[in-house]
C-alpha positions as CSV (number, residue, x, y, z in Angstrom):
1,M,89.3,106.5,140.7
2,E,87.5,106.5,137.4
3,Y,89.4,106.6,134.2
4,Q,88.4,107.3,130.6
5,Q,87.6,104.1,128.9
6,G,88.6,103.4,125.3
7,Q,86.4,101.5,122.8
8,D,86.4,97.7,122.8
9,R,88.9,96.7,120.0
10,E,86.7,93.8,118.9
11,Q,83.5,96.0,118.6
12,L,82.6,96.7,114.9
13,S,82.0,100.3,114.3
14,L,82.0,102.8,111.4
15,Y,83.5,106.3,111.5
16,A,81.0,108.8,112.6
17,T,82.5,111.4,110.2
18,C,83.9,111.3,106.7
19,L,87.6,111.1,106.1
20,D,87.7,114.7,105.0
21,D,86.4,115.9,108.4
22,M,89.3,114.2,110.1
23,I,91.9,116.4,108.5
24,P,91.9,120.1,109.8
25,G,91.6,122.8,107.2
26,E,95.1,124.2,108.0
27,N,96.9,120.8,107.7
28,S,99.9,120.7,105.4
29,V,98.5,117.8,103.4
30,R,95.8,120.0,102.1
31,L,98.5,122.4,100.7
32,I,100.4,119.4,99.1
33,D,97.1,118.2,97.5
34,Q,96.3,121.7,96.1
35,F,99.9,122.3,94.9
36,V,100.2,119.0,93.0
37,N,96.8,119.3,91.5
38,L,97.8,122.7,90.0
39,L,100.9,121.2,88.2
40,D,100.8,119.9,84.7
41,L,102.7,116.7,85.3
42,S,102.9,115.6,81.7
43,K,104.7,118.8,80.6
44,M,107.1,118.2,83.5
45,G,108.0,114.8,82.2
46,F,106.3,112.6,84.7
47,Q,105.4,109.2,83.3
48,T,102.9,106.6,84.3
49,I,104.4,103.3,85.3
50,A,103.3,100.7,82.8
51,T,102.0,97.4,84.2
52,Q,100.7,94.2,82.8
53,G,98.0,93.5,85.3
54,R,96.3,96.2,87.4
55,P,95.9,99.8,86.2
56,P,98.9,102.0,87.2
57,Y,98.8,104.7,89.9
58,H,98.3,108.3,88.8
59,P,101.7,110.1,89.0
60,A,100.1,112.9,91.0
61,D,99.1,110.5,93.8
62,L,102.7,109.1,94.1
63,L,104.2,112.7,93.9
64,K,101.9,113.7,96.8
65,L,103.2,110.8,98.8
66,F,106.8,111.7,98.1
67,I,106.3,115.4,99.0
68,Y,104.7,114.3,102.2
69,G,107.5,112.0,102.9
70,Y,110.2,114.6,102.3
71,M,108.4,117.1,104.4
72,N,108.2,114.7,107.3
73,Q,111.7,113.1,106.9
74,M,110.5,109.8,105.5
75,R,112.5,108.9,102.5
76,S,112.3,105.2,102.6
77,S,109.9,103.5,100.2
78,R,109.1,100.9,102.8
79,R,108.3,103.6,105.4
80,L,106.1,105.4,102.9
81,E,104.3,102.1,102.2
82,K,103.7,101.6,106.0
83,E,102.4,105.2,106.3
84,A,99.8,104.6,103.6
85,Y,98.2,101.9,105.8
86,R,98.3,103.6,109.2
87,N,98.7,107.4,108.9
88,I,95.4,109.2,108.5
89,E,97.0,112.2,106.8
90,V,98.6,109.9,104.1
91,I,95.4,108.0,103.7
92,W,93.5,111.2,103.1
93,L,96.2,112.6,100.8
94,I,96.5,109.6,98.4
95,K,92.7,108.8,98.7
96,N,93.2,105.5,100.5
97,L,95.5,104.0,97.9
98,K,98.0,101.4,99.1
99,P,101.1,101.4,96.7
100,D,103.7,98.9,97.7
101,H,107.4,99.8,98.2
102,N,108.4,98.5,94.8
103,T,105.9,100.8,93.0
104,I,107.1,103.7,95.1
105,A,110.8,103.0,94.4
106,R,110.2,102.6,90.7
107,F,108.3,105.9,90.5
108,R,111.2,107.6,92.3
109,K,113.8,106.1,90.0
110,E,111.9,106.8,86.8
111,N,110.8,110.4,87.7
């Protein structure tokens, strides 16, 4: 009996499509993205987390991550950090940013 074969895990390859093509048009992450982009976050009191080294994350990107997490029953900062590395919807939503759990937790606490 013949089975469908997966790709060799050690074979280097590039995506045949762009990241935007991997997310269907009716996916909820597109709604989250449009909703947060319409908000005036500075008037709502959202603050950028000040850092001494790297530039901070935009509050809109972290808010999108939180809304996605609440919609999918993921409240843990560590869980959201993991999802930013492996979940294609989250990767698309926050534009391939990789905030760590401390940054996510500080954003939640301060905003």
